[in-house]
N, C-alpha and C positions, 0 to 999 in steps of 0.2 A: 504493500500500500504506500503510495507516495505521500509526501508531507501535506500537499494540498487537500487530498481526500481525507487524510487522517484528522485534519482539523474539524471536519464535519462529524466525526464519530462521537456520539454521546456515550457517557459512562453508563454502566449497567444500572438497571433498576434493582430493587431488593429481590424481586421475584426472579429476575434473570440471574442474579448472583446465586440464589438458592438452586436454580435449575442447573447451572454449571457445576455446582457441587453435588448434584444428584440427590437433592432433598427439597424441602419446602420451607417456607417462612411462616411464622406464627406471630400475630394473627395474619391470615392470608390476605385480608382486604387492604392491608398496608403495603402489599407487594409492588404496587404501581409507583410507589415513591422512589426517588433516586437514591442509590446507594451513597453513603458518605464517602468523601475522598480522603479523609483523615482516619487512620487506623492506629489504635494504641493497644499495647500488651500490658501496660502498667496502669491500674485503675487510678492511681494518684495523678496521672498525667492527662486523664480524660477531660475534655472540654465539651460543652453542650453541642450535640450534633455529631460527635465522633462515633466511630464503630469500635467496639471493644472486642478483642480476640482473647478468649479464655483458653489458656494452655497450661499444662503442667510444666513447672520449672525446676531448677536445681534445688531451690530452697523452699518453694511453696507451690501451690496450685492456683492458677488464675481463676478457677471456678469458685474459689472461696471469696472472691472479691467482685463477683458479678453484681450483687446488690449495691455495692459501693460505686461501681462504674455507672449503674443506672441512676443512682442518686446524684451523680455529678453531671448527668445529662446525656449519657450515651444513648443514641437513637437506635442502634443496631448492636446485637450481641451475637457473636459467632461462638458456639460452644459445642462440646461433645454430646452426641446423641444419647449416650448412656446416662450421662449426668442429667440431661434434660428430662429424660423419662423418670429418673428417680426423684427429681425435685420439681416436677412439672407445675404443681400448684403454686409454689413460691416463685418460680420463674415467670409464669404467666401473669402473676400479679404485678410484675414490673412494667413500667411504662416504656418499653423498648421492644423492638421487633427481634424475635429470636430466630436464628438460623442454626439448627442442630446438624452437626456433621460427624462423620466417623473419626476424622483427624483434623483438628483446627489448623495446624501448621500446613499440612499438605493441601487442604482446601483453599486456604488463602494463597498459597503458592500457585495453585491451579488458576485461580482467578487472576492473579498477577500475570501469569503466562498468557492468558487470553488477551489481557489489556496490552501487554507488550507486543503481541502479534497484531493487534488492531492498529496501534500507533506506528509500529515498525521503525523505531529510530536506530541509529548506530549505537552500539553499547560498548562503553569503555569499562573494563574491569581492572581494578587495581588491587594487587595482592603483594605480600612480602612481610617479613618479620618486623620491619620498622618503616615509618614514613608514609603509610597509606593515607591517613586523613589529611596531612599537610599537602601531599601531592594532589589529592582529590580537590582540596580547596583552591590550590593554585591553578589547576587545570580548569575548574569551573569558572573562576574569575576571568581567566584568559579567553575562554570560549563564549561567554555569554554576551559579548558585544558582536552582533552580527549573526550569531548562531543561536537558535532556540535550544538551550541546554537545560537539563534537569539533573539535580544531584540531591543526595541525602543531606539532611540538615544536621545529622549526627553520625556517629560511627556505626551505622546500621550494616554490619558486615556478615550477618548470618543469613540463612535462607529466608527466615521470616522477616528479618530486617530489610533485605533486598526487596522482598515482596511488597513491604509497606512503602518503600521508596517508589517502586514502580506504580503502585496504585494511586499515589499522589501526583503522578506525572501528567501534565496537561496533554491534550490530544494533539497539539501541534509541535510537540517536542521532536527535534531532529537528532539530538544526541542525549543519551542517558549515561550518567557516570555513577558506577557502583564501586563499593569496597567489598572485597572478598576475604574473609578471615577463616581461620581453621585452627582448631585445637585437637582434631582427630582426623585420621585418614579418611578420604572420600568426601569430606565436607565441601571443598571447593568444587570437586567434580559434580556433586549433586546440584550446586548452585548453577554451574554453567550448562548442565543438562536442562535445567528448568529455564534459565535465562541466558542463552548463548551470547557470549561477548564477541564483538568484532575486533576490538582493539584491547590488547592486554598489556599490563605493566607488572613486572616483578621487581620490586624495589631492592630486595636483598633477602638472603637466607642466613639467619643467625640462630643462636640458641634461644628459642622461645617455644613455649608449649611443649617442652620435652616430656612432660608427664603423659600426654596423650599421643605424642608423635615419636616418643622413644629415643630418638637420636637426631643429629644434624642431618643425616641421610633421610630420615623420616620427614623432617621439615622440608627438605628440598623436594622430595617426592610429592608432598602435599601441595606446595606452591606450583609445581609443574602441572598439576591437574587443570590449571587454567587453559593449558594448551589442548585440552580435550574438547574445547568448544567447537561445535560443528560449523560455526560461522567465522572463526578466527581468520582475520586477514592481515593483522598487524600485531607485532609483539615488540615491546621495548623492555630491556632487561639490564641488570647490573653487570656490566662487562668486567668490573674489577673483582667479582667473585668467581674464582677459578672453577669451583664445583658447579655453580649455576651455568657458567659459560659452556662448560663441557656438556651439561645436560641439555641445554638448548641446541647445541650442535648435533648431539646424538638423536634428538627428536626429529631432525630433518623436516622441519615445518614448511609447508607450502606458502605460509604467510610471509609478509615482509618482516624481516627481523632487524632490529636496531639496537646495538649495544651502546649503553650510556656509561661513562666512567671518566676517570682522570687519565690523561695520557692518550694512548692510541685507542680510539673508539669512534664509532659512527657519529655519536654526539659526545664531544669531548668537553670536559670542565677543567678550567685552569684559572690561575691568578686569583685564588680564593683568599680573602682576608676578612677578618672580623674585628670589630672594635666596639667600645661602649662609650657613648657620649657622657659628658658631665651631668646631663639631665636624665641619665639612665636609659636612654633610647639606644638599642643595639643597631649595628650597621653591618650588613653582610654584602660583600662585593665579589663578583665572579665574572668570568668570561665563558661563553658557550660557543663552540664551533661545530658546524655540521658541513656537509658537502655543499650546501647552498649558500651559507652565510656564516658570519661571526657576529655575535652581539655581546654587549656588556649589560649586566643586570646588577641592580642594587636593591636591597630589601631591608626592612626593619625587622630582621630575624636574628634570634640568638641561637648560635650553633652552626659550626662549619658543615655538619651533616646535611643541612638544608640546601646546600649548593647542589647536591645531586637530586634532591626532590624537585628543585626548580628545573633541572635539566630533563627529568622524566616528564614533567608537565609540558615542557617545550617540545619534546620529541613527538608527543601526540598532537599538541595544538598545531604544529607545523603540518602534520599530515592532514589536518582539517582545513588548512589554508590560512591559519592565523599568521599575520606578518610578524617578523622578528621585532620590529619597533613597537608594534601594538602589544606583543607579549611582554617586552621589557617594561612597558608602562604599567601593565596589569600587575607585574611583580612589585613595582614600587609602591603600589597602592594596597598590597596584600598585608595581612597580619596573620601570624600563626594562631591556630585555635587555642582556646584557654587550656591550660594544663600541659602545653607542649612548647615550653620555652618562653612564655610571656614573662616580661620583667615588670614587677610591681614596685612602687615606692612604699617605703615604710619609715616610721620615725627613725632618723639616723642611719638609714641604709637602704638596701635593696633586697627584694625577694625574687628568686628565679623560680617561677612556677612550672615545674616539670611533673606535676602531680598526677597526670592522667593515667599513666601506666609505666611499667618498668620491665626490662629484660636485661641480661648481662651486657648486651651491645649498647642499648640506649642509656643504661646507667653509666657505663664507661664514658660514652660520648659526653654526657651531661657533666660529669666530674672533670673531664679534660677541658671542656669548654670554659668552665669557671676558672680553672688554673691558667688557661691561656690568655684570658682577658687581662688587659692592663688596668688595674684597679688602684684606687687610693690606698697607699700603704697603711693607713690607719684603720682600714676596714678589715675586720677578721673574716675569714672564710669558714662558714658553718654549713655542715651537711646534715639534714634531717632525712634519713633514708628508711623507707618502708621495705619490707621483705619482697622478694621477687617470687611470685607464685608459679606453679605448674612447671617446675624444673625437674621433677622426679628425683631419680637417684643422684643426679648431678647437682642438686640444690646446694648441699654443703660446700662443695668445691667452688661453685660460682660465687657464693656469698663471701668466701675467703678471698677470692680474687678481687671482688669489688672493695672489700675492706682495705686491701693492700693499695689499691688505686686511690683510695680516699686519704691515704696517709699524710698528704701534704696539706690537708685542711686543718684549721686550728681547733675546731670542735666537731665531733661526730655524735649524733644521736640516732639510735637504731630502734625501729618499731616493727614488731612482728615476730612470730615464733620461728621463722626461718633463720634468725640470727642466734638462736638459743645455743647451738653447739659450737659457735664461733669462739675460738680461743685466740686472744690477742693481748699484747702488752702495750698497745699504743696508748700513749698518754692523752691523745686527743679524744679518745672514746669517753663520753660523759655518762653513758648508761644505756640500758636496754629496757624497752617497754613492750608489753603484749599487744596493746591497742593504742590507737590515736587518742581515745578518751582518757586512758590512764596517763599518757604522756602529757596531755593538756592539763590534767590535774596536778602534775608535779612541776611543770615548766613555768618559769617566771619570764614573761615576754620582755621585761625590762633588761634581762641579762643578755638579750640578743641585739641590743642597740649597737650602733657603729659596726655593722656587719653586712656581708653579702650572704644570704641564706639560700641554699639550694634545697628545694623540697621535691622529693621523687620517691615513688613506690608503686607497687602494683595497685590496680584499680580496687581490689578487694578491701584495701585499708582506708580508702576515702581520705587521702592525704590533703585534699583541697580544703578540708575543714580547719586546717592550721592557718590558712591565710587570714581570716578575720581576727583570729587570736593574736596574730603577730602585728595587726594593724595595717594590713596590706591595703594599698590603694590600687585597685585593679585597673590595668591599662585597657582601654577599649580599642 
């Protein structure tokens, strides 16, 4: 379907949605109403008119919060048939249309697959151990001038997350940008079978999610599943990763393949430098060279690693016809997402907010970036580090490695059980805490004045809760 005809395509009615899922809606008389375009899996985030998807999760079951979702204004609830039958009286009393299905996740994915086919945009899929969200944001910003592009507003990188992104896609979208995550084998393969990507990016393969993927080889295999897409016509990958480069070559892809990296690469990154202004604003400078052109980019980004994220975004944007000058302008206007290197002011110092997540690779980069920055000599360097989750049998070793890399910091505070077995005589270690809450109870924010504080840890720990405690003034 071409873009012009897809603009005329109306979204599904509630009855059509139920029919696609092989079921009915209740009450049936409301089936002619249009299906909501906003889908939520967390009842706390439901806004009036949203559709709520009830699914079992790792910690709880979404079906327990159906009443809460309805009270918050959910107009449609997609739920399991067996739960509906067992709780029919309570469910029917709610002022929301119910669509009972055999499997909530698969039914929503099926609906998204139909909508994707109806709109028929080009689909960019971004995977890798690090840098997915920043690359996605950079690419989206570069492409939305002159191109009707649609992207997730959060790190929706699972099957259900990608489905929700697709279902919110306008009918005139020409390009869809997705993140593809994985913590077990086959996850990315399932996503691309449901939502075949045309343009793939593999940012890197490092030690992440080892608990489910077992080894670095398992991580590599999982990321390479993006190449199973039946529509793949373009792949951009990290040319500096030898194992990844070898895997891409072995795959013998019929798609156009572009290596991105420092030195000899199809898209080459060079002249990278970073600095921090007296006002706390970071500055990243780099050059990008391809067969067609060379451009200079500047960004208010903290961290040398973002140079390659910028180059990944460039490689795909150029394939869609975005001019180099226009791309460089979009980079100047970009900001990293919260929790991924935002620099915040605080009384007497700065906070580097890397709180979103952590792996050995990203933790090492964050520590090195702080040490590389030219800072006021009177500012102490403080690291507040949460544990790195899902590292399996390698967890202890990697936490020891990170501790050694933090040795040049003046003070180190550790949060999480992953640090329990760590043995160190470093005088900079100020203590260990099980949770962020217990740390907050013991920590005096006044003791962190005249300092640059790095906050980083796995998503599990909610390290961002430390920001207001420290008096952070968030940069927008």
